[in-house]
C-alpha positions in Angstrom: 0.4 -0.3 0.0 1.2 3.4 -0.9 0.7 5.4 2.8 1.7 8.0 0.4 -1.6 8.3 -1.1 -3.6 8.6 1.9 -1.6 11.4 3.9 -4.0 14.0 4.9 -6.9 13.0 2.9 -10.7 12.8 4.5 -11.6 9.5 2.8 -15.4 7.6 3.9 -16.4 3.6 3.6 -19.8 3.5 3.3 -21.2 0.0 4.8 -18.1 0.8 7.6 -19.5 -0.9 10.3 -19.3 -4.7 8.6 -16.1 -7.2 8.5 -13.9 -5.1 5.5 -15.1 -2.0 7.1 -13.5 -2.7 10.3 -10.5 -4.1 8.1 -10.0 -1.2 5.8 -10.3 1.2 9.4 -7.7 -0.5 11.4 -5.5 -0.3 8.0 -6.0 3.2 7.4 -5.7 4.5 10.5 -1.9 3.1 10.2 -1.2 6.0 7.7 -1.4 9.9 7.6 -4.9 10.1 7.5 -7.2 13.1 8.6 -10.1 11.5 8.6 -12.4 8.0 7.8 -15.8 9.0 7.9 -17.6 5.0 8.9 -20.7 5.4 6.7 -23.7 2.8 8.2 -27.1 2.4 8.8 -26.1 0.4 12.3 -26.3 2.3 15.2 -25.3 -0.3 17.6 -22.0 -1.4 15.7 -21.3 2.0 15.5 -21.1 2.2 19.1 -19.4 -1.0 19.5 -16.8 0.2 16.7 -16.3 3.4 18.0 -15.4 2.2 21.7 -12.8 -0.1 20.5 -11.2 1.2 17.5 -11.2 5.2 20.4 -9.3 7.4 17.6 -10.4 10.7 17.2 -9.6 10.7 13.4 -12.9 8.3 13.8 -16.6 10.3 12.4 -19.2 8.3 12.4 -22.6 8.3 10.4 -25.6 6.9 10.7 -27.3 7.1 7.2 -28.2 4.5 4.2 -27.3 4.6 1.0 -30.5 4.6 -0.2 -31.2 8.0 1.2 -29.4 10.7 -1.5 -29.6 13.5 -0.1 -27.8 12.6 3.6 -25.0 10.5 1.9 -24.5 13.1 -0.5 -24.0 15.9 3.1 -21.8 12.6 3.9 -19.3 12.7 1.6 -18.4 16.7 1.6 -14.7 17.1 1.6 -14.1 13.6 0.9 -11.0 12.6 -1.0 -11.2 8.7 -1.5 -14.8 6.8 -0.8 -14.7 3.0 -0.4 -18.4 1.7 -1.2 -18.7 -1.2 0.1 -22.3 -1.2 2.3 -25.2 -3.9 0.4 -26.8 -6.6 0.9 -24.7 -9.6 0.2 -26.3 -13.2 1.6 -27.6 -15.4 -1.6 -30.7 -16.2 0.5 -31.1 -12.8 1.7 -31.2 -11.3 -1.3 -32.8 -13.8 -3.1 -36.0 -14.1 -1.1 -36.0 -10.0 -0.6 -35.5 -9.3 -4.6 -36.7 -5.7 -4.1 -34.7 -4.3 -1.2 -31.5 -6.1 -2.7 -31.6 -3.4 -5.9 -32.6 -0.5 -3.2 -29.3 -1.2 -1.7 -27.3 -3.1 -4.4 -27.9 -0.9 -7.8 -29.8 2.2 -6.6 -27.9 2.9 -3.4 -24.8 2.5 -5.8 -26.0 5.2 -8.1 -26.8 7.0 -5.2 -22.8 6.9 -4.0 -22.1 7.5 -8.0 -24.1 10.7 -7.4 -23.3 12.4 -4.1 -19.1 11.5 -5.2 -19.6 14.0 -8.8 -21.8 16.3 -6.3 -19.1 16.6 -4.2 -16.0 16.5 -6.5 -14.6 13.3 -4.4 -11.3 12.0 -6.0 -11.8 8.1 -6.6 -14.5 6.1 -5.5 -14.3 2.5 -5.2 -16.9 0.1 -5.8 -16.5 -3.3 -4.1 -18.0 -6.2 -6.3 -18.0 -10.2 -6.1 -17.2 -12.9 -8.2 -21.0 -13.9 -8.2 -22.1 -10.6 -10.7 -20.2 -12.7 -13.4 -22.9 -14.8 -15.4 -25.3 -14.3 -11.6 -26.9 -17.5 -11.1 -28.6 -15.3 -8.2 -30.2 -12.2 -7.7 -27.0 -10.3 -5.3 -25.0 -11.4 -8.2 -27.7 -9.6 -10.8 -27.2 -6.6 -8.8 -23.5 -6.5 -8.2 -23.4 -6.8 -11.8 -25.3 -3.6 -12.1 -23.0 -1.7 -9.5 -20.2 -2.4 -11.4 -21.7 -1.9 -14.7 -22.7 2.0 -13.5 -19.3 2.0 -11.8 -17.0 1.2 -14.8 -19.6 3.7 -16.5 -19.9 6.9 -14.6 -16.9 7.7 -16.3 -18.9 8.4 -19.5 -21.1 11.4 -17.6 -18.5 13.0 -15.8 -17.2 16.0 -17.6 -14.0 16.0 -16.9 -13.2 20.1 -17.5 -15.9 19.9 -14.3 -15.5 17.0 -12.4 -12.7 15.2 -11.3 -14.1 11.8 -9.8 -12.2 8.4 -11.2 -14.6 5.3 -10.5 -13.6 1.8 -10.5 -14.9 -1.5 -9.3 -13.1 -4.6 -7.7 -14.3 -8.0 -8.1 -13.1 -11.0 -5.7 -14.8 -14.0 -3.7 -15.7 -14.0 -0.7 -13.3 -13.0 2.2 -11.9 -16.7 3.8 -13.3 -15.9 7.8 -15.9 -13.3 7.3 -19.1 -13.1 8.5 -21.4 -15.2 6.4 -19.3 -17.5 5.1 -18.7 -21.3 5.1 -15.4 -21.4 7.4 -16.8 -19.9 10.6 -20.0 -21.6 10.5 -18.1 -25.4 10.0 -16.1 -24.3 12.9 -18.8 -23.8 14.7 -20.5 -26.7 14.0 -17.3 -29.2 14.8 -17.3 -27.0 18.2 -20.8 -27.9 18.5 -19.9 -31.1 18.0 -22.3 -31.3 15.0 -22.2 -33.2 11.4 -20.8 -30.3 8.9 -23.2 -29.3 6.2 -22.1 -30.5 2.6 -23.2 -29.7 -0.3 -21.8 -30.5 -3.0 -18.0 -32.1 -2.2 -16.6 -30.8 -5.8 -17.8 -27.2 -4.9 -14.6 -24.8 -5.0 -14.2 -21.4 -4.4 -11.6 -18.9 -4.7 -8.9 -18.4 -1.9 -8.4 -14.8 -0.4 -7.7 -13.3 3.1 -8.3 -10.0 4.7 -5.2 -9.4 4.4 -5.1 -10.0 0.3 -8.5 -7.7 0.3 -7.2 -5.1 2.1 -4.1 -5.0 0.1 -5.5 -5.2 -3.0 -8.3 -2.8 -2.6 -5.5 0.3 -1.5 -3.8 -1.0 -4.6 -6.9 -0.7 -7.1 -7.5 2.5 -5.8 -4.3 4.0 -6.2 -3.4 1.7 -9.7 -7.3 2.6 -11.5 -7.2 5.8 -14.3 -11.4 5.3 -14.0 -14.1 3.2 -16.0 -11.9 -0.2 -14.5 -12.6 -3.0 -12.6 -9.7 -4.9 -10.8 -9.7 -8.4 -10.4 -6.8 -10.3 -8.0 -5.0 -13.2 -9.1 -5.8 -16.1 -6.6 -5.4 -19.6 -5.9 -8.7 -22.0 -4.8 -9.7 -24.7 -2.7 -12.6 -27.6 -3.1 -15.0 -27.8 0.0 -14.1 -31.0 0.8 -10.6 -30.0 1.5 -11.8 -27.1 3.3 -14.0 -29.3 5.9 -10.6 -31.2 6.0 -8.1 -29.1 6.9 -11.0 -27.7 10.1 -11.7 -31.6 10.8 -7.6 -31.9 11.0 -7.3 -28.6 13.5 -10.3 -28.6 15.4 -11.6 -32.0 15.0 -13.5 -34.4 13.2 -17.9 -34.9 13.3 -18.3 -36.1 10.4 -20.2 -34.4 7.8 -24.4 -34.7 6.6 -25.2 -33.6 2.8 -27.8 -31.1 2.3 -29.0 -29.5 -0.9 -27.4 -26.8 -2.7 -29.2 -23.4 -1.9 -30.9 -21.6 -4.4 -29.0 -19.1 -6.8 -25.8 -21.0 -6.0 -22.7 -21.7 -8.1 -20.6 -25.6 -7.9 -17.6 -23.3 -9.5 -17.1 -19.4 -8.9 -16.5 -17.2 -11.8 -14.2 -14.1 -11.7 -13.6 -13.0 -15.5 -15.6 -15.3 -18.2 -14.8 -16.0 -21.6 -16.4 -13.1 -23.0 -14.5 -10.3 -20.6 -11.4 -11.8 -20.9 -10.8 -9.7 -24.4 -10.7 -7.1 -22.7 -8.9 -7.6 -19.9 -4.9 -6.9 -19.6 -2.4 -8.5 -16.5 -0.6 -5.2 -14.3 1.1 -7.7 -11.4 -0.8 -9.4 -9.6 -4.0 -8.2 -10.7 -6.3 -8.5 -13.9 -8.0 -6.0 -15.1 -11.1 -5.5 -17.1 -10.8 -2.1 -19.3 -14.6 -0.8 -20.4 -15.2 -2.4 -23.3 -17.5 1.1 -24.2 -13.5 3.4 -24.9 -12.3 3.5 -28.2 -9.0 1.9 -29.0 -6.4 4.5 -29.5 -7.6 5.4 -26.0 -7.2 2.6 -24.2 -4.2 2.2 -26.6 -3.1 5.8 -24.8 -4.2 5.1 -21.2 -3.0 1.2 -20.8 0.4 2.1 -22.5 2.4 -0.6 -20.8 -0.4 -2.8 -20.1 0.0 -6.7 -21.0 -3.2 -8.0 -23.0 -4.5 -11.5 -21.5 -4.6 -13.8 -24.6 -6.0 -17.1 -23.4 -10.0 -17.2 -24.6 -10.6 -19.4 -21.4 -12.7 -18.7 -18.4 -11.0 -17.8 -14.6 -13.3 -20.2 -12.7 -12.6 -21.4 -9.4 -12.9 -24.8 -10.9 -9.8 -24.7 -13.1 -7.8 -22.4 -11.1 -4.6 -23.7 -9.2 -5.8 -25.2 -5.6 -4.7 -24.9 -2.2 -1.9 -28.1 -1.0 -3.6 -28.9 2.3 -1.0 -27.9 4.4 -1.2 -24.8 3.8 -5.0 -24.1 3.7 -4.2 -25.0 7.3 -2.0 -22.5 8.4 -4.0 -19.8 6.4 -6.7 -21.4 8.2 -5.4 -20.8 12.1 -4.0 -17.0 10.9 -7.9 -16.2 10.6 -7.7 -16.3 14.6 -11.5 -18.4 14.2 -9.9 -21.3 15.7 
């Protein structure tokens, strides 16, 4: 992370009381940031976070991304916006699709409108692998979030407004709230059988530290209208289960149906997007296909074009050996 990028900056994090928001806040407080505004609708979590962090550079704003006037006022004089607020549990959004649209799509549009109105320098929208060829409503709403973030630069007059909009796409953070790791650990500690849907199911692996490094680096490298995707390895649900049982204990397993809208393998870049994808160090970058070829060549002269036509799927990605996976699990501090 380039710490100088955040020196004397005012930063705002929507959904700032969530797992990602709190971890990002901890990291940014290690820099010479001027202030960090935590924007969320969870009053209790804000109080608990304020007590835990105890840093006078933090500001807490009660608000919902659905509320454009409140959002616009909250990001006055903000330099960098990290938009992490979302309804993100697949079954919840599947059962409440209208609410998912209000928060994930309209709320994201409100973030864009507020950033333009307040001339925020950089706006980073956090997405998910479920946005690729979405099978569920949550993924569809995040696909739209990506689309409006990466095209927001098209309707910003560069002579009047300076905001750069970029999107980030990655998988579930290992050990985060709602992910399978804490669920498996809880089941084993309660002497319950671990619930497995399909033993061949795969997921991309990214730890919170890796996610934070990816987010802060992308914010620095983004030129506007790109989708950044990290290069990741993957694991099978069976390997994850076995690694946890090696550490915590073996209680057996039981088969349950796959949840509505859930995929066997996740994809971070599909076969069509790969045509507009470049390599940049430890990341892939999907360039907005609406950009003209001459603009792409001028903007990204040193970026390496991806030549494969194969999709970037957790089923095809390199798998993490079990012993290494065990060490990664231990570092999450859930055990």
